[in-house]
C-alpha positions in Angstrom: 7.1 121.1 -57.0 9.6 118.4 -56.2 11.9 121.1 -54.6 9.0 122.3 -52.4 8.2 118.8 -51.3 11.8 118.1 -50.6 12.2 121.3 -48.6 9.1 120.7 -46.4 10.1 117.1 -46.0 13.5 118.1 -44.6 11.9 120.5 -42.2 9.6 117.9 -40.9 12.5 115.4 -40.4 14.4 118.0 -38.5 11.5 118.7 -36.2 11.0 115.0 -35.6 14.7 114.5 -34.9 14.8 117.5 -32.5 11.8 116.0 -30.6 13.5 112.7 -30.4 16.7 114.3 -29.1 14.7 116.2 -26.4 13.0 113.0 -25.4 16.3 111.1 -25.2 17.7 113.9 -22.9 14.6 113.6 -20.7 14.9 109.9 -20.5 18.6 110.1 -19.6 17.7 112.7 -16.8 14.9 110.6 -15.4 17.0 107.4 -15.6 19.8 109.1 -13.8 17.4 110.4 -11.1 15.8 107.0 -10.6 19.2 105.2 -10.4 20.4 107.8 -7.8 17.3 107.2 -5.7 17.7 103.4 -6.0 21.4 103.6 -5.0 20.6 105.9 -2.0 17.9 103.5 -0.8 20.0 100.5 -1.4 23.0 101.9 0.6 20.6 103.1 3.4 19.1 99.7 3.8 22.5 98.0 3.7 23.8 100.3 6.4 20.7 99.9 8.6 21.0 96.1 8.4 24.8 96.0 8.7 25.2 94.7 5.2 27.3 97.7 4.1 29.9 96.7 6.8 29.8 93.1 5.8 30.8 93.8 2.2 32.7 97.0 2.3 33.9 97.8 5.8 36.1 95.3 7.6 37.5 97.8 10.2 36.7 97.0 13.8 35.1 99.9 15.5 32.5 100.9 18.1 31.0 104.3 18.7 29.5 103.5 22.1 30.9 103.8 25.6 33.8 101.4 26.4 34.7 102.7 29.8 34.1 100.5 32.8 31.4 101.7 35.3 30.9 100.7 38.9 27.2 99.6 39.1 27.3 96.9 41.8 24.6 97.2 44.4 25.0 96.6 48.1 21.9 94.4 48.3 22.6 92.3 45.2 19.7 93.6 43.2 20.1 94.4 39.6 19.1 97.4 37.4 18.2 96.3 33.8 19.4 99.7 32.6 22.8 99.1 34.3 23.0 95.6 32.8 22.6 96.9 29.3 25.2 99.7 29.8 27.7 97.4 31.5 27.5 94.6 29.0 27.9 96.9 26.0 31.3 98.2 27.1 32.7 94.9 25.9 31.4 95.0 22.4 34.2 93.8 20.0 36.1 92.3 23.0 37.9 89.1 21.8 36.4 85.6 22.2 38.1 82.4 23.1 36.3 79.1 23.5 35.8 78.1 27.1 37.9 81.0 28.4 36.5 82.2 31.7 38.1 85.3 33.3 36.1 86.2 36.4 37.4 89.6 37.4 35.8 92.8 38.7 36.5 95.5 36.3 37.2 95.3 32.6 38.9 92.0 31.6 42.2 92.1 29.7 42.0 88.7 28.1 39.4 87.0 25.8 36.2 85.4 27.1 33.9 82.5 26.2 30.2 82.9 26.1 29.6 81.5 29.6 32.5 83.6 31.0 31.0 86.8 29.5 27.6 86.2 31.1 29.2 85.4 34.4 31.4 88.5 34.1 28.3 90.7 33.6 26.5 89.4 36.7 29.6 89.3 38.8 30.1 93.0 38.2 26.4 93.7 38.7 25.8 91.7 41.9 29.2 90.6 43.2 28.5 86.9 42.4 28.7 85.0 39.1 25.6 83.1 38.0 27.6 79.9 37.8 28.6 80.2 41.5 24.9 80.0 42.4 24.7 76.4 41.2 26.0 73.1 42.7 25.8 71.3 39.4 28.9 70.0 37.7 29.9 70.7 34.1 30.6 73.7 32.0 29.8 77.2 33.1 26.8 77.3 30.7 25.3 74.2 32.4 25.8 75.8 35.8 24.1 79.0 34.6 21.2 76.9 33.3 20.6 75.3 36.7 20.8 78.7 38.5 17.9 80.1 36.5 14.3 79.3 35.7 12.6 78.6 32.4 10.6 81.4 30.6 8.8 81.5 27.2 10.2 83.6 24.3 7.2 85.9 24.6 8.0 86.5 28.3 11.6 87.6 27.7 12.9 90.5 29.8 16.3 92.3 29.9 18.7 90.1 31.7 17.2 86.7 30.7 19.6 84.2 29.2 19.3 82.5 25.8 20.7 79.0 25.3 21.3 77.3 21.9 20.5 73.8 23.4 19.6 71.9 26.5 22.7 71.1 28.6 24.2 67.8 27.5 27.0 66.2 29.4 30.2 68.2 29.1 29.2 69.8 25.8 29.6 73.6 25.8 26.4 75.5 25.3 26.4 78.8 23.5 24.6 81.4 25.6 23.9 85.2 25.6 22.0 87.9 27.5 18.7 89.3 26.3 18.9 93.1 26.2 15.6 94.1 24.4 14.5 94.7 20.9 16.3 96.3 18.0 14.1 97.2 15.0 11.4 95.0 16.4 13.7 91.9 16.7 14.9 90.2 19.9 18.5 91.2 20.6 21.1 89.3 22.6 24.6 90.4 23.6 27.0 87.4 23.6 30.6 86.3 23.1 30.4 84.6 19.7 32.9 82.4 17.9 34.4 82.4 14.4 31.0 83.1 12.8 31.4 86.6 14.4 35.1 87.1 13.6 36.6 90.4 12.5 40.0 91.7 11.5 42.4 90.9 14.3 39.7 89.0 16.1 39.8 85.7 14.2 38.4 83.6 17.0 35.4 85.8 17.4 34.2 88.7 19.5 31.4 90.1 21.7 28.5 91.5 19.7 24.8 92.2 19.7 22.9 89.9 17.4 19.3 89.7 16.4 17.8 86.3 17.3 16.4 83.7 14.8 16.4 86.0 11.8 18.3 86.5 8.6 19.1 90.1 9.5 22.5 91.3 10.5 23.0 93.9 13.2 25.4 96.7 13.9 23.6 98.7 16.6 23.6 98.8 20.3 20.7 99.8 22.6 22.0 103.3 23.1 22.2 104.4 19.5 25.9 103.5 19.0 27.1 101.4 16.1 29.8 98.7 15.9 31.6 97.3 12.9 31.7 94.8 11.3 28.0 93.9 11.6 27.1 90.7 13.4 25.0 87.7 12.0 22.1 86.5 14.0 22.0 84.1 16.9 19.9 80.9 17.2 18.8 80.8 20.8 15.8 78.6 21.3 15.7 78.0 25.1 15.3 80.9 27.6 16.0 81.1 31.3 15.6 83.8 34.0 18.4 84.2 36.6 17.1 83.9 40.2 18.0 87.5 40.9 16.0 90.5 42.0 15.7 93.2 39.5 14.9 96.8 40.6 13.3 97.8 37.3 
């Protein structure tokens, strides 16, 4: 009797152990699948928000067009589509505080935020925005006075964002509104050390999302740049006194 009980007991234990082994294998498979899905989603979200570049990719690159294009109109009017295309060719171009290089064609040296805005409009209309003002002071102040105020809800491509109201000789950080990216207002601007990259320690020209915690690595044409850019904090908005065709 004891031998029979012992035999049946051992068979039962073996069956229980086999079931447990199968369950452990299933749990390992499901755990692996779930972890794989989590990793894929995590990397995708990081890449979409530019976080992957921030942590893992320090190489400076841009997949969009960088060739200069002649878009200046004879009557001084501006195409918003041309403004976007022209401004984007300088993505990852170097920044230097207060450097203003007003040239027709692609600049060779670094640019400040005011100089970049002036360069875009000079190459669109033949006249820099700052040249339309009689006010004294930094380029950003002159651009302020050659434009009219608009609300954030009224922003159109080509409007200018300012980080503060002009104050004496203090330089004001400014950028050009170029539309929405992933539902967020996007500005292209020449940013300082906050936007630095390898070999561009003083900063560079980037497209940033405004007043958000999100980083950005996209342009308006589907291209991507690296490293991704932190947001801007523009709170005042002005519209250049220029005729837009579209």
